N, C-alpha and C positions, 0 to 999 in steps of 0.2 A: 193687553186686558191687565189692570191690575186688578189684584186680590185685595178684599176690604180685609183690614187686620183690626179687632178691636180687642182691648185690654178690659179682661172681667175684673170685677169687683176683688175677687180674690188673688188677682197675678199682679207681681210685682214689676213696675214697668212697662214699657212696650217694646218695640223693634230694637236690639240692641247693636245690632250690624245692617247698615243698608248699601246696596251696591247698585250698578246699573242693570239693565235688562239682560236677563240670562246669566247673571251672576247671582251667588249664595248670598241672602240675609239669614241671620239668626235670631231667635224670638224667644224670650223667655218663659217658661211654663210654671217657673216655681212660685208656690202660693206664699204670699207675703207673711211673714211673721213665722211663719214653721222652720223647723230646724233642717230640714233636708226634703229633696223629692228626686226621683227618677223617672225617665221616660223610656221604657224597655221593650216596648213594642207598637206597631202602626199598623193599622189596614183600613180598608173603606167600612166607612159607618154604614151599617145594613139599615138602618132607620131613617136615614135621610132622604129627602126629595130630590138629591141629585149627588152625584158620588163626590164624597169629602172622608177627611180622613178621621179617624180616632185613634187616640193615642194612649197607651195602657202602662200603667206603672205606680208607683205610690207616693203617698206624700208621709212626712215624719213630722211628728210633734213628740210627745214624749214616748210613742208606739209607732210603729209604721201602718198606714192605713192604704189599702188596695184601692184603686180608684182610675178615672179615665179624664182625659180631655177632649172634647169634641170641636174641631176646628169648623168655623161657621158660624156658631153661638159665641158668646165671649168665653175667652180662654180661662173659665175657671174650673177647678180641678172639682170633680163629682166623685165621692166616695161610696164605695161599695161596701165597704167593711162592715160584715155581719156580726149582730150583739153577742156576747159572749166569748169573743176572742181579745187577746190582747194585739196581736199583730197579725197583718195579712200585706200581701203583695199579689197584684197583678202582672204575669210573666209574658202574656202572649194574647190576642186579640184577633176574633176572626168570625166573620158571619153571625153578628152579635153576641156572640159568647166571648167571655174572658176566663182566664183560668191561670192558675197561681197556688197561693197556698194561706193557709191559717197556722197561727202557732200560739201556744198558751206558755209562758216560763221561757228558760234560757237553757242552753244546752243541746245534747242530743234526745233524739226521739220526741221532739216537739212538733215538728210541722206536719201538715194534713193536707193533701191535696185538696182542691177547691176549684169548683165553677160556678159562674154567675151567667146569667141573662142581660144584667145591665142595671139592678138595683141592689141594695142589702138583701130585700125579700126573696130574690131568687137564687140565693145562696144554697150549693147542693154540695156536700161533703164526698170527697173521691175515695177517702182512705181506704185501702182494701182490707179485708179482714185478715187477721195474723200478720199483717206488717208492722214494723216498728216505726218508721216513717214515710211520708210520701211527698211529692212534688208534681204539679201538672206543669209543664212546660211549653206545650205547643198544642195548637188546636186549629181543627180544618173540618169544615164542613160537618160537623157535628161529632167527630172522633176526638178525643182528648189523648195525649202520649205525655209519658213521663218515667218517673221513678219510683219504686217502692223499695224500701230497704227491709229486708228478713234478717233472720239471724244469721244465714250464710252468706249472703251478699246485696249488694243492690242488684236489682233486676228492672231491666226494661219492659214498658208494658204501655198498653193502651186502655181506653174508657169510651162507652157511648152513651154518657150522660148520667151514670151513677156508679156508687162503688161497687155493687154486685155485677157491673157488666167488666169489670177488670179482666183483661185476657194478657198474661205473660207473653212477651217477646224473646225472652232470654234463652239462647240456643244452648241444646244438649254439650255439655262439655266446656262449656264457659265458666271462667269466673266471676265476672262481672259483667251488668251490660247496662246501659242509659240510652234512653229515648231524648232528644231535644224537639224533634220537629215533626209535623204533620203536614201532607199535601197531596199533590196527584199529579200523575203525568198521562202520557198517552196509553199507557197501560193500568191506569187506575189508581186508587188510593197506595200512599205508602206512606212509611214511617223513617225516621233517619236519627242517628246518632253513635253510639260504638258499643265495641265488644271486647272483653280481654278474655284470651285463652291463655295467658300467661301474666305475671306480675308485671307491672311497669309497660306493658305492650298493648295500649288502646287501639283498636283497629276501626277506621270509618267504616260504618254498615247501613245499608238500606234494607228495610222490612216491608212485606206486602200482606201483615195482618197477623201474621202466624210465626213461632220460633224457626220454624223449618226453613221458610221464605228467606232467612237471612244474606245477603249478598255481600259479601267482603269487597270494598272499594279501597282500600289500604293502598296508597303509593308506593310503588318499588323506590328504595332509597331513603324511606323516614322511618324514624324509630316508633312513632304513634301518631294517630290521627284520629279526628271526630268531625262529625257534622254537627253544626248548630241551627242551620234552616234549610228550607227547600222552597222553591216556586217552580211549578210547572216542570220542567225536566233537569232543571239546574239545582245543585245543592252545594252550599258554602259553609266554611269551617276554618279548620285550620289542621297542619302536619308539622309534626316536630321533627328536626334533624336530629337533634341528641335530646334535650330537655326544654322547659318552656321558654330559658332565654333564647333559644332556636326555633320559635315559633315562627310559622310562614302562613299568611292568611292563604287559603285555598279555594278551588272551585271545580266540580266534578259535574258530569253528565250523565251518571248512571253506572260508569264502569270505573276501575282502576285506571283504565287506560287514559281516559278523557281528563285525570288530573291537570289543572293548570294552576301555577304559583302565580299568586296576587300580590306578592312581596314586593314592595318598591326597594329601588336598589340603594336608596338613602336611609332604609329603616335595618333595625338590628333585633325588629321585632313586630310583629303583626297577626292580627286574628280578623277573621270576617264573621258576623256575628248575625246580619239580616241580610235576606235576598227578594228582590223583585222584579220581574221580567228579566231585562238585560242589567240591571243594578244590583251591586253588593255593597254592604256598608261593614263597618268594624273599626279598628284602631291600626296605627302604627306605631310606634316609637323611634324617635330620632336620636343621633348622636350624642344629644344633649340631656338625654332620658326625658324627654317631653312627649307623653302620650298624647297623638293626635287623631282626633275623629276623622274618618275617610269614607269616600265613596269610590268604587270603581265601576266601569262598566265592561265587567267579565275580560279583562285582561290589566297585567300590571302596569301595562303603560299608558291606559286609559284611568287614571287615578285621580282624585282631587280631594284637596285638604281643606277639611272643615273647619278645622282648628285655626286656619288663618284668619278667620272673619271674627273671630270670639275678643272680645276685650281682654286686656292685660291681667285682668283679676283672675281669669280663668288659667290656672297653671297645666291644667291637663284636660282633656273630654275623650268621649269615644260615642260612637254612633252605633247603636241598637236595632234599627229597622228602618226600614224604606218602604215607599209606596207611591205610585205617581197615577194620576188621572190623564198623563198625557198632554196636559197644559203645565202642570207644575209638578217637581219632585219634592217631596217631603221626607225627613228625616228626622227620626225620633232618637235622643240621645241624653247623654250626663255631661255635665260641667263642673269639675272640681276647683272649689276656690277655698283658701285659708279657712273659711268658716264650715265647709263641709260640700255636699254634694246638690247640685239643681239640674231639676229637668230643662231640658231645650229642645228647640225644633228648629231644623235649618230648612229653607225651601229657596227654590229658583226657577224660573221657567225652565221649560226643556229646551237645551240646545237644538240648533239646527244643524245636525251634523251631516246631514245631505248638501249642505254648503262646501263643497270639499277645497274648491280656490279660496275659499274665504274672503270673497268678494263682497258678502253680503246681501248679493241676489242669487236665486237659481235659473242657471243658464244652460246653454250645451256645453260649456266648458266644465261643469261639475260632472255631467255624463261622462266626460274625455277623462276627467280626473279619475274618477272610480273605476274606468276601464283600465288606466295606466296602473292602478293598483294590485286589480285583480290579476291583470296579464304578469305584473311583478311577483305575483304570489304574496303580496303584502296583507297581513290580516286584517288591516284597516277596510279591507273591503268585504269582510265577514259581515254583512249587514243583518242577516237572520240569525247570529250569535250561535249556530251549532258547531263553533270551531272549524268546518270546512269552507272552503271555495269551491262553489257549485252554481249552476244556473239559478238557484234559489236565494242566491244573494243579490243577483240581477232584479227578480222580481220585487224583492224586499226594497232594494233602493231605488226603484221605478214607483213603488206605491208610497213610500215617503216623501218622494221628490213630488209627485202629484199631490199629496196631502198640503205642501205648503208648510211653511213655518210661521 
C-alpha cells in the first residue's frame, strides 16, 4: 500500500529520493524561500482521525519560528511562534503538546522554556521564578522536562503545564544536572538526562520525579555519558571514551549494566538522539568527516545509513526523531547544504524481518532459521528486544510471523 505524498504550497519540491518497497525515501520539509529549517522531533498526531506523525522544529527567516509539519495534510509548516518574541523553537512533541523555548535578544540569559498545545494562542511560558535561563527539552503525557540555569548551576527539572509547577530534579551534592527526555516504563513515569558530581564527568541518569530518585546508569569504562531520549524501557544517548571526538551512540534499559554500544565499526563518532520502540536514530561520522543520519534497531549491527539516499547537495545530515505506525517508519532530521540547514523526513515501509531466510515468503524454513539462531545464542533471535534470549522471543517471533508482512 503506497502512502500519498502531497507537496504543500510552502514546501520546496517533493520526494527527493525514491526507492523500491521496503527501502528509504527522503522528502524535503524546508519551506520555500526561507533561510533555514530543522525537524527536531516526531510523534503521533493526537488530533488526527488515524495514526499519523507530527514533526516539530523551526523555520528560519530573519529569526527562528517554532512550528510543526503534520503528515497527511499538505506538508506545509505551521508556525506556533507567539507574538512579542524574537525567536522560538519546538524541541519535542507528544500527546498534542509541543515544548521548546522563546527568546528575545542575543547572548546569555535570553531563552525561556515554552509550551504550546498546537497554535500560537496556546503559548504558556514555563520559565521558573529566579532562573536566569530555561529550556523545555522533552514532553510526555502532560509532564515537561528540561533545564533551568540559576546563579550557581544548570539544574534538571520538570513541569506540569505552567511555570509554578517547576520541580527541581537536581540531586544533593551535584554540581550540575540536565534533563532531556520524559517517558514511562513498566514502573511508571521517568525522566532522563545527566548529572555531574565533578567537573567534566557527566553521568547518564534516570529520575522518577524527585531529586532523591536519581539512578546513575553511567557505563563502566567511559569518561562521560548522557541520555537524550526515552521510549518505554529503552533509553538512548551517548557515552564518551575520553572527549567529544570519541563519542559512542548508546542504548540502556534502565541500568548501567544494560548498556549497549550502537557505534558502527566504520565510524569515528556517533550519537543517538531519538528512540521509538525497537528503533533509535542519530548520526555517525565516517572517516571522510561526513556526518551521516543513522537508524538502528537496538544494536550496532542493525544500522541503516539514511544519508546514503540524499542528493549530493547535502554534505552532512543527522536524524533527530523516529516514529512508526507499524506500516511505515518515519524519521525527522536535518540536512546540511552550502546554503544552510534544511528539515527532512525519511520514511520506508517496515521491513519483514521475520523472513529470516530472505526468500520473500514466510514458510517453515523461517521458523527453522529462527531456531538455529536461538540455539547458537545469536542475538538476531532477540525478537522482543530485551537483550536476552528467552521463551518470550519465540512468542514475539510467532506473533510477527502470524501478522504477516
